[in-house]
C-alpha positions in Angstrom: -9.3 5.6 -15.4 -8.5 7.5 -18.6 -12.2 8.2 -19.1 -12.5 9.7 -15.7 -10.2 12.5 -16.9 -13.1 13.7 -19.0 -15.5 13.7 -16.1 -16.3 17.1 -14.5 -18.0 15.7 -11.4 -21.6 16.6 -12.3 -24.4 14.1 -11.8 -25.9 14.4 -15.3 -23.8 11.9 -17.2 -24.8 13.3 -20.5 -23.2 16.7 -19.7 -20.5 15.6 -17.3 -17.9 14.4 -19.8 -16.0 17.3 -21.3 -13.2 17.6 -23.9 -10.7 19.6 -21.9 -8.8 16.5 -20.7 -5.4 17.9 -22.0 -5.8 20.8 -19.7 -6.6 18.4 -16.9 -3.3 16.5 -17.5 -1.3 19.7 -17.8 -2.7 21.2 -14.6 -2.3 17.9 -12.7 1.3 17.6 -13.7 2.3 21.3 -13.2 0.5 21.5 -9.9 1.9 18.3 -8.3 5.2 18.0 -10.1 7.1 18.4 -6.8 5.2 15.4 -5.3 5.7 13.3 -8.4 9.5 13.9 -8.5 9.7 13.4 -4.7 7.9 10.1 -5.0 10.2 8.9 -7.8 13.3 9.9 -5.8 12.1 8.2 -2.6 11.2 5.0 -4.6 14.6 4.9 -6.2 16.4 5.3 -2.9 14.2 2.6 -1.3 14.9 0.3 -4.2 18.6 0.7 -3.9 18.5 0.5 -0.1 16.5 -2.8 -0.1 18.8 -4.2 -2.7 21.9 -3.4 -0.6 20.3 -4.9 2.5 18.7 -7.9 0.9 21.5 -9.2 -1.3 24.1 -10.0 1.4 21.4 -11.4 3.7 19.9 -13.6 1.0 23.3 -14.6 -0.3 24.3 -15.9 3.1 21.0 -17.8 3.6 21.2 -19.4 0.1 24.9 -20.3 0.3 25.5 -20.9 4.0 22.1 -21.6 5.4 22.3 -25.3 4.9 19.2 -27.3 6.0 18.0 -24.2 7.9 17.4 -22.1 4.8 13.7 -22.2 5.0 13.7 -21.4 8.7 15.9 -18.4 8.2 13.6 -17.1 5.4 10.6 -17.7 7.6 12.1 -15.7 10.4 13.0 -12.9 8.0 9.4 -12.8 6.8 7.7 -13.3 10.2 7.3 -9.5 11.0 5.6 -9.0 7.6 2.7 -11.2 8.5 1.2 -8.2 10.3 -0.7 -5.6 8.3 1.2 -2.8 6.5 -0.4 -0.1 8.7 0.5 -1.9 11.9 4.1 -2.2 10.8 4.3 1.5 10.0 2.8 2.5 13.3 5.4 0.2 15.1 8.1 1.9 13.1 6.8 5.3 14.2 7.2 4.1 17.8 10.8 3.0 17.0 11.7 6.4 15.5 9.9 8.6 18.1 12.0 10.9 20.2 11.8 8.7 23.3 11.3 5.4 21.4 13.3 2.2 21.7 16.0 3.3 19.2 16.5 7.1 19.7 15.6 7.0 23.4 18.3 4.4 24.1 20.9 6.4 22.1 20.0 9.6 23.9 20.2 7.9 27.3 23.7 6.7 26.7 24.8 10.0 25.4 25.4 9.1 21.7 22.7 11.6 20.6 21.7 15.0 21.9 18.4 15.4 23.7 16.9 17.6 21.0 17.7 15.2 18.1 14.6 14.3 16.1 14.2 11.7 13.3 10.4 11.4 13.0 8.6 13.6 10.5 11.6 13.8 8.2 12.5 12.4 4.7 14.8 9.9 6.4 12.0 8.6 8.5 9.8 8.1 5.5 12.5 6.4 3.5 13.5 4.1 6.4 9.9 3.1 6.9 9.4 2.4 3.2 12.7 0.4 3.2 11.5 -1.7 6.1 8.0 -2.3 4.7 9.1 -3.2 1.2 12.2 -5.3 2.1 10.5 -8.7 1.4 9.6 -7.5 -2.1 13.3 -7.4 -2.9 14.5 -10.2 -0.7 12.3 -13.0 -2.0 13.1 -12.7 -5.7 16.8 -12.4 -4.8 16.6 -15.5 -2.7 15.0 -17.5 -5.5 17.7 -16.3 -8.0 20.5 -17.1 -5.6 19.0 -20.5 -4.6 19.1 -21.5 -8.3 22.8 -20.5 -8.6 25.0 -23.5 -9.3 27.7 -23.4 -6.7 30.0 -25.5 -8.9 30.4 -22.4 -11.1 31.9 -20.5 -8.2 34.2 -23.5 -7.5 35.3 -23.4 -11.1 36.0 -19.7 -10.9 38.1 -20.3 -7.8 40.0 -23.1 -9.6 40.8 -20.6 -12.3 42.3 -18.3 -9.7 39.6 -15.8 -9.7 39.3 -13.6 -6.6 36.1 -13.5 -4.7 35.4 -10.1 -6.1 35.9 -11.3 -9.7 33.8 -14.4 -9.1 31.0 -12.2 -7.7 31.1 -9.7 -10.6 31.5 -12.2 -13.4 29.5 -15.2 -12.1 27.1 -14.4 -9.2 25.9 -11.0 -10.3 25.1 -11.8 -13.9 23.3 -15.0 -13.0 21.2 -13.2 -10.4 20.2 -10.3 -12.6 16.7 -11.7 -13.1 16.2 -11.7 -9.4 17.5 -8.1 -9.1 15.2 -7.0 -11.9 12.1 -8.7 -10.4 12.9 -7.4 -7.0 13.5 -3.9 -8.2 10.2 -3.8 -10.0 8.3 -5.3 -7.1 9.8 -2.7 -4.8 9.8 0.4 -7.0 6.3 0.2 -8.3 4.5 0.0 -4.9 7.0 2.4 -3.4 6.3 5.2 -5.9 2.6 5.1 -5.1 2.9 4.6 -1.3 1.2 7.1 0.9 0.9 5.4 4.3 4.6 5.8 5.2 4.6 9.5 4.1 1.5 10.4 6.1 2.5 8.6 9.3 6.2 9.1 9.4 6.6 12.3 7.5 5.5 15.9 7.4 3.8 18.2 4.8 7.1 18.6 3.0 7.4 14.8 2.5 4.0 14.4 0.9 4.1 11.8 -2.0 1.9 11.5 -5.0 -0.1 8.6 -3.6 -1.4 10.9 -0.9 -2.4 13.5 -3.5 -4.3 10.9 -5.5 -6.0 9.5 -2.4 -7.1 13.0 -1.4 -8.3 14.0 -4.8 -10.4 10.8 -5.2 -11.7 10.2 -1.7 -11.8 13.6 0.0 -12.1 16.2 -2.7 -13.9 13.9 -5.1 -12.0 15.5 -7.9 -12.0 12.5 -10.2 -10.5 14.1 -13.3 -7.4 15.3 -11.4 -7.1 12.0 -9.5 -7.5 9.9 -12.6 -5.0 12.1 -14.5 -2.4 11.7 -11.8 -3.0 8.0 -11.6 -2.7 7.7 -15.4 0.5 9.8 -15.5 2.0 7.6 -12.7 1.2 4.4 -14.5 2.6 5.8 -17.8 5.8 6.9 -16.1 6.3 3.6 -14.4 5.9 1.7 -17.7 8.5 3.9 -19.3 10.9 3.4 -16.4 10.4 -0.3 -16.5 11.1 -0.4 -20.3 14.2 1.7 -19.9 15.4 -0.4 -17.0 14.9 -3.7 -18.9 16.8 -2.2 -21.9 19.6 -1.1 -19.6 20.0 -4.6 -18.0 19.5 -6.4 -21.3 16.6 -8.7 -22.1 18.9 -11.7 -22.7 20.2 -11.6 -19.1 16.7 -11.1 -17.7 15.2 -14.1 -19.5 18.1 -16.4 -18.8 
């Protein structure tokens, strides 16, 4: 990928590799900085949203599911057995002006007839949250399933409130699941382009769409490779800082 930033697109391999790769990186970043920043912001919002949705759901399954735990997890995962593209198209129908969700709310008078949700940043973020929910839910479930319930009983015996038990027992012991789920959600989210192209508009274009267009449509391999390399480098830096912020001791148990 890095070598492709030297490639100028000509057929003659001997003359096609140039030394102006710093200029390629500079132009790639300055030209598409808006899409890069937008992708990072969307991915961060999706990561937080999936965490807030998944944690209580997986906590209930792990702690209250009993013998039906596996069944509940299977039911949660069942919609995700369909391809990513099909799920996104189905979400498009849900968010359409006269779809199941908005159409019903408009019919009962809770929304005005001209209210629109599709082709907006909220539509893109909601679609990404839906599509990447299992990437957060499953690591959280594994971490919560391994949690020793006797520790919570001991905290209750020591007159800890439920809030204190959660903050001092449950949350620290499930940090490895939070870390794994955050990585598995953030990394594919920041490079996603299907949700943005189907559910969004030109103002919601993400960096994944730009990379796809440069490589497959424009065949501008230096720019596409430079953007990909910048994306990977940025993700690695973010992962390192995130791991440092949470603490390596907590993450490795």
